[in-house]
C-alpha positions as MATLAB code, in Angstrom:
seq = 'MKDLLTRYAKLALGKPFSPGMLNILVTSVCDMRCTHCFFTEELDDAPRKKLQMTTREIEKISETLGGNLGVLVLAGGEPFTRKDLPEIARAFYKNNRLESLYITSNGQIQQRIFPDINRILQECPRLNVTMALGIDGLQEQHDRIRQKPGSWEIVIDTARQLQAMKKEYPRLDVQTCTCFMNSNQDTIFEWYDFLKCELKPDKVNFNYIRPPAADARELQIDGQRYARLAAMIDEDSRRGAIKNHYAGETGFFKAALDVYMHGLIARTQETQQAQLTCYAGTSGGVIYDEGTVSSCEILGPVGNLRDYDWDFRKLWFSPAMQTRREKVADGCFCTHESNCYYPSLPYNPKHLVKIMLLDREMKKAWNAAERQRLS';
ca = [
       0.000    0.000    0.000;
       2.893    2.366    0.769;
       4.290    1.809   -2.722;
       0.864    2.482   -4.250;
       0.535    5.780   -2.371;
       4.033    6.838   -3.424;
       3.215    6.110   -7.061;
      -0.121    7.933   -6.735;
       1.748   11.020   -5.514;
       4.150   10.904   -8.464;
       1.247   10.382  -10.859;
      -0.471   13.475   -9.463;
       2.707   15.468  -10.045;
       3.108   14.135  -13.568;
       6.314   12.307  -12.710;
       7.018    8.850  -14.182;
       7.866    5.991  -11.826;
       9.115    2.433  -11.979;
       6.368   -0.052  -12.916;
       4.445   -1.883  -10.221;
       3.652   -4.672  -12.681;
       5.984   -6.124  -15.267;
       5.299   -8.664  -18.008;
       8.355  -10.474  -19.332;
       7.918  -12.783  -22.297;
      10.989  -14.781  -21.370;
      11.072  -16.938  -24.503;
       9.685  -17.286  -28.005;
      10.148  -21.062  -27.832;
       6.945  -23.103  -27.510;
       5.919  -26.728  -27.930;
       2.422  -25.808  -29.162;
       0.905  -23.899  -32.076;
      -2.439  -22.699  -30.730;
      -5.080  -21.352  -33.075;
      -5.600  -18.198  -30.988;
      -1.916  -17.354  -30.438;
      -0.924  -13.715  -31.056;
       2.791  -14.610  -31.022;
       2.877  -17.158  -33.858;
       5.270  -15.336  -36.192;
       7.787  -14.887  -33.386;
       7.562  -18.591  -32.481;
       8.776  -19.515  -35.965;
      11.576  -16.944  -36.032;
      14.823  -18.928  -35.732;
      17.187  -15.883  -35.655;
      15.117  -14.387  -32.839;
      15.683  -17.441  -30.656;
      19.422  -16.778  -30.741;
      18.770  -13.349  -29.177;
      16.837  -14.710  -26.190;
      17.841  -12.855  -23.004;
      20.288  -14.671  -20.765;
      19.847  -15.174  -17.042;
      22.406  -12.474  -16.332;
      20.735   -9.974  -18.648;
      17.420  -10.461  -16.874;
      19.181  -10.085  -13.524;
      20.531   -6.727  -14.743;
      16.967   -5.637  -15.521;
      16.006   -6.480  -11.949;
      19.020   -4.633  -10.554;
      18.162   -1.467  -12.506;
      14.375   -1.561  -12.215;
      14.407    1.324   -9.770;
      11.740    0.245   -7.288;
       9.729   -2.491   -5.654;
       7.646   -4.767   -7.845;
       4.154   -5.886   -6.903;
       3.519   -8.327   -9.741;
       5.848  -10.093  -12.172;
       4.337  -12.122  -15.017;
       6.626  -14.610  -16.771;
       5.124  -15.621  -20.093;
       6.192  -16.705  -23.554;
       6.235  -18.866  -25.630;
       6.327  -21.571  -22.983;
       8.357  -20.308  -20.000;
       9.290  -23.803  -18.833;
      11.339  -24.375  -21.973;
      13.882  -22.269  -20.052;
      15.947  -23.835  -17.271;
      16.431  -20.697  -15.175;
      12.984  -19.625  -13.947;
      13.968  -20.087  -10.271;
      16.998  -17.818  -10.790;
      14.839  -15.186  -12.489;
      12.260  -15.298   -9.695;
      14.954  -15.067   -7.015;
      16.512  -11.995   -8.645;
      13.282   -9.977   -8.532;
      12.436  -11.309   -5.059;
      15.842  -10.191   -3.754;
      16.279   -6.915   -5.630;
      12.696   -5.639   -5.922;
      10.855   -7.157   -2.953;
       8.623   -8.990   -5.405;
       5.220   -9.745   -3.878;
       3.492  -11.928   -6.488;
       4.811  -14.068   -9.325;
       2.569  -15.339  -12.124;
       3.904  -17.959  -14.518;
       1.755  -18.736  -17.552;
       2.168  -22.250  -18.901;
       0.529  -24.867  -21.079;
       1.292  -27.358  -18.307;
       2.978  -29.955  -20.499;
       6.617  -29.992  -19.314;
       5.952  -31.613  -15.954;
       9.543  -32.759  -15.459;
      10.552  -29.099  -15.147;
       7.363  -27.507  -13.769;
       7.212  -29.352  -10.447;
      10.879  -29.061   -9.381;
      11.099  -25.425  -10.532;
       7.961  -24.378   -8.654;
       9.204  -26.243   -5.597;
      12.540  -24.408   -5.782;
      10.929  -20.993   -6.203;
       8.704  -21.522   -3.182;
      11.606  -22.725   -1.067;
      14.074  -20.032   -2.134;
      11.558  -17.163   -1.968;
       9.773  -17.918    1.327;
       7.389  -14.924    1.313;
       6.579  -14.898   -2.389;
       3.046  -15.610   -3.600;
       3.306  -17.832   -6.671;
       0.492  -18.379   -9.175;
       0.711  -21.079  -11.803;
      -1.576  -19.844  -14.562;
      -2.382  -22.892  -16.667;
      -3.732  -22.290  -20.158;
      -6.727  -24.596  -20.550;
      -9.072  -23.578  -23.321;
     -12.174  -25.570  -22.488;
     -13.311  -29.172  -22.356;
     -11.065  -31.885  -23.750;
     -12.274  -31.867  -27.356;
     -12.118  -28.083  -27.729;
      -8.817  -27.726  -25.876;
      -6.946  -30.386  -27.856;
      -8.220  -28.963  -31.148;
      -7.321  -25.375  -30.214;
      -3.891  -26.397  -28.947;
      -3.390  -28.732  -31.917;
      -1.894  -31.336  -29.607;
      -3.994  -34.467  -28.878;
      -3.715  -35.581  -25.269;
      -2.591  -32.180  -24.000;
      -5.818  -31.652  -22.025;
      -5.250  -34.749  -19.907;
      -1.680  -33.679  -19.178;
      -2.547  -30.120  -18.127;
      -5.431  -31.322  -15.947;
      -3.010  -33.742  -14.272;
      -0.537  -30.876  -13.821;
      -3.262  -28.810  -12.139;
      -4.151  -31.629   -9.753;
      -0.527  -32.291   -8.813;
       0.004  -28.580   -8.155;
      -3.126  -28.581   -5.997;
      -1.542  -31.375   -3.952;
       1.645  -29.265   -3.612;
      -0.453  -26.418   -2.221;
      -1.005  -28.435    0.953;
       2.705  -27.958    1.678;
       2.948  -24.462    0.177;
      -0.172  -22.371    0.948;
       1.333  -19.439   -1.012;
       0.972  -21.443   -4.231;
      -2.155  -20.765   -6.273;
      -3.406  -22.803   -9.211;
      -5.173  -20.628  -11.760;
      -6.826  -21.628  -15.009;
      -6.558  -19.208  -17.931;
      -9.043  -19.735  -20.733;
      -8.992  -17.625  -23.866;
     -12.570  -16.830  -24.893;
     -12.699  -17.438  -28.653;
     -14.809  -18.788  -31.490;
     -13.791  -22.425  -30.997;
     -14.855  -22.674  -27.370;
     -17.622  -20.100  -26.924;
     -20.445  -22.567  -27.591;
     -19.350  -24.806  -24.694;
     -17.930  -22.121  -22.432;
     -20.613  -22.449  -19.772;
     -20.133  -26.226  -19.568;
     -16.420  -25.579  -19.153;
     -17.083  -23.077  -16.369;
     -19.283  -25.664  -14.623;
     -16.406  -28.164  -14.832;
     -14.040  -25.648  -13.246;
     -16.526  -24.703  -10.565;
     -17.670  -28.212   -9.608;
     -14.843  -30.586  -10.635;
     -11.369  -29.048  -10.952;
     -11.930  -26.241   -8.404;
      -8.811  -24.131   -9.025;
      -7.941  -21.302   -6.658;
      -8.668  -18.782   -9.397;
     -10.399  -18.829  -12.773;
      -9.592  -16.389  -15.539;
     -11.240  -15.938  -18.943;
      -9.240  -13.736  -21.276;
     -10.896  -11.947  -24.172;
      -9.136  -12.962  -27.405;
      -7.194  -10.197  -29.083;
      -5.665   -9.865  -32.515;
      -3.660  -11.066  -34.218;
      -4.586  -14.759  -34.025;
      -2.964  -17.665  -35.843;
      -6.439  -18.499  -37.143;
      -8.396  -15.285  -37.746;
     -11.683  -17.154  -37.392;
     -11.058  -17.356  -33.642;
     -11.630  -13.587  -33.436;
     -15.305  -13.973  -34.443;
     -16.908  -14.131  -31.014;
     -20.227  -13.459  -29.321;
     -19.680  -10.451  -27.066;
     -22.979  -10.977  -25.266;
     -21.971  -14.517  -24.328;
     -18.706  -13.177  -22.898;
     -20.656  -10.566  -20.916;
     -22.966  -13.285  -19.538;
     -19.973  -15.332  -18.444;
     -18.361  -12.315  -16.761;
     -21.617  -11.587  -14.896;
     -21.902  -15.232  -13.814;
     -18.379  -15.277  -12.378;
     -19.020  -11.943  -10.673;
     -22.166  -13.273   -8.987;
     -20.537  -16.557   -7.911;
     -17.549  -14.675   -6.488;
     -19.787  -12.320   -4.510;
     -21.753  -15.278   -3.073;
     -18.740  -17.406   -2.205;
     -20.014  -20.087   -4.580;
     -16.539  -20.335   -6.082;
     -13.210  -19.700   -4.364;
     -11.755  -17.399   -7.024;
      -9.109  -15.582   -4.996;
      -5.368  -15.676   -4.452;
      -3.259  -16.318   -1.374;
      -1.545  -13.527    0.543;
      -2.659  -10.365    2.269;
      -3.829   -8.743   -0.969;
      -5.188  -11.947   -2.529;
      -8.828  -10.898   -2.389;
      -8.061   -7.420   -3.725;
      -6.180   -8.798   -6.740;
      -8.985  -11.252   -7.403;
     -11.622   -8.518   -7.060;
      -9.709   -6.494   -9.633;
      -9.784   -9.505  -11.993;
     -13.509  -10.031  -11.537;
     -14.320   -6.336  -11.898;
     -12.244   -5.796  -15.024;
     -14.092   -8.415  -17.061;
     -17.281   -6.399  -16.769;
     -15.364   -3.335  -17.973;
     -13.935   -5.275  -20.884;
     -17.423   -6.344  -21.921;
     -18.559   -2.699  -21.866;
     -15.458   -1.587  -23.777;
     -16.186   -4.079  -26.519;
     -19.873   -3.167  -26.641;
     -19.387    0.608  -26.721;
     -15.960    0.767  -28.409;
     -15.091    3.446  -25.887;
     -12.502    3.641  -23.118;
     -13.857    2.739  -19.684;
     -10.749    3.836  -17.778;
      -7.573    5.866  -18.105;
      -4.823    3.546  -19.315;
      -1.440    3.756  -17.592;
       0.443    1.227  -19.717;
       3.995    2.505  -19.877;
       3.615    4.076  -16.449;
       2.356    1.534  -13.920;
       3.025   -1.465  -16.140;
       5.313   -2.494  -18.959;
       6.342   -5.352  -21.239;
       9.741   -6.828  -22.013;
      10.046   -9.288  -24.879;
      12.362  -12.275  -25.055;
      15.063  -10.458  -27.068;
      15.122   -7.327  -24.899;
      12.547   -5.152  -26.637;
      10.514   -2.959  -24.284;
       7.026   -1.576  -24.841;
       4.223   -0.053  -22.847;
       2.025   -2.989  -23.852;
       1.683   -5.822  -26.345;
      -0.805   -3.880  -28.467;
       1.478   -0.994  -29.430;
       4.883   -1.316  -31.046;
       8.282   -1.382  -29.356;
       9.822    1.694  -27.761;
      13.405    0.488  -27.571;
      15.688   -2.438  -26.831;
      17.573   -2.868  -23.586;
      20.640   -4.014  -25.528;
      21.050   -0.412  -26.604;
      20.923    0.745  -22.974;
      23.420   -1.802  -21.567;
      20.455   -3.584  -19.918;
      19.766   -0.583  -17.690;
      15.981   -0.615  -17.400;
      15.721    2.847  -15.875;
      17.588    4.469  -18.754;
      15.047    3.152  -21.238;
      11.996    3.528  -18.983;
      12.694    7.211  -18.299;
      13.859    7.976  -21.833;
      12.237   10.608  -24.100;
      10.951    7.788  -26.330;
       9.036    6.196  -23.456;
       7.695    9.584  -22.377;
       6.350   10.081  -25.903;
       4.630    6.709  -25.622;
       3.044    7.680  -22.296;
       1.622   10.776  -23.910;
       0.183    8.686  -26.735;
      -1.426    6.254  -24.267;
      -2.896    9.126  -22.255;
      -4.555   10.487  -25.399;
      -7.555    8.146  -25.198;
      -5.921    4.786  -26.006;
      -8.079    1.774  -25.127;
      -8.275   -1.983  -25.741;
      -9.491   -5.235  -24.139;
      -6.067   -6.443  -22.966;
      -6.233   -7.604  -19.348;
      -2.623   -7.794  -18.168;
      -1.227   -4.772  -20.053;
      -4.091   -2.289  -19.610;
      -6.679   -3.166  -16.982;
      -4.633   -4.890  -14.332;
      -1.899   -2.236  -13.938;
      -4.220    0.725  -14.611;
      -7.320    0.113  -12.495;
      -5.630    0.862   -9.131;
      -4.858    4.352  -10.494;
      -8.455    5.060  -11.547;
     -10.040    6.269   -8.262;
     -13.710    5.712   -9.150;
     -12.947    2.136  -10.187;
     -10.609    1.556   -7.244;
     -13.385    2.335   -4.757;
     -15.670   -0.231   -6.422;
     -12.905   -2.830   -6.468;
     -12.236   -2.307   -2.767;
     -15.938   -2.782   -2.001;
     -15.980   -5.951   -4.115;
     -12.859   -7.147   -2.292;
     -14.677   -6.800    1.018;
     -17.822   -8.482   -0.288;
     -15.926  -11.439   -1.759;
     -13.900  -11.939    1.414;
     -16.988  -11.842    3.640;
     -18.920  -14.270    1.417;
     -16.052  -16.735    1.129;
     -15.350  -16.748    4.871;
     -19.050  -17.343    5.565;
     -19.157  -20.164    3.006;
     -16.060  -21.737    4.583;
     -17.613  -21.619    8.054;
     -20.749  -23.270    6.707;
     -18.741  -26.023    4.986;
     -16.829  -26.746    8.196;
     -19.879  -26.747   10.471;
];
């Protein structure tokens, strides 16, 4: 909270500050070719793979970040194709007092997932770790979307084994991330029922597909169906009918932000108008696997850390990044959860008040439901 207030003060004075949320696409290597993937061209770029950031280069980013970090998202590609995720996590935990780590994964490389998660939890004893498993619906839809028969059974098994690990490590959360798209929208409510009644992850997330997609047909979706799903999850979260929150002191707040933003995304898509002030490039940023930095994954690159000797602050406070902030502030909007809504909503006061009220409501409902289950 102290860091948030400090950043609020700088925002009021028009002064840039180090990001509170950082997305690092740590690799362009992936063992899948999903129909909805926005990163397909990069996955097939052999020269790019040779430029993948080293462990030491990522450590330099951490050392020059310039402030504490609330949330770090490690994505890709498939992050577990790398062998150094524990070292990356430890660097940000040590240098930036990292509070929450999210690792997105297709859940297939079990021989690396389980030991790496175990190491991170042991070596970073106060870190909240979320394994965000990409599962795009029921078995038939998932395997077709992921173009890998049998992958659904593996990722479901990964989820269950991680749930067993949680008994030893309460700071570990198992989250499912489903991309809402053409191929799964007709069975999306059945899939939600499976999550709610069978798999029971700590947190469910449904991401609104965004262009580009490997198969453009996936972009043809029913916005009203998405809005119905968002409303359903909102109601279940308020009633304690589904867990849907993270571990840690701010676990309910972060979950309330997730739940709240999906309603905003639905309205953004319906009205084609901004529902908040975006602070991408201020409170949040993106680093790609070869060192490119941007405010978000929607807009183009601002610069490459190779040209700044891996000094993040030099690039982040550069004239080029300031120009990008001005562009974002000039009415930019999208439906991108982790680059726009998640880092920006805490800095939109009217939305923040509603999120805090939802946080309180979700916490009260879940605690009451837990007491009833135990009685």
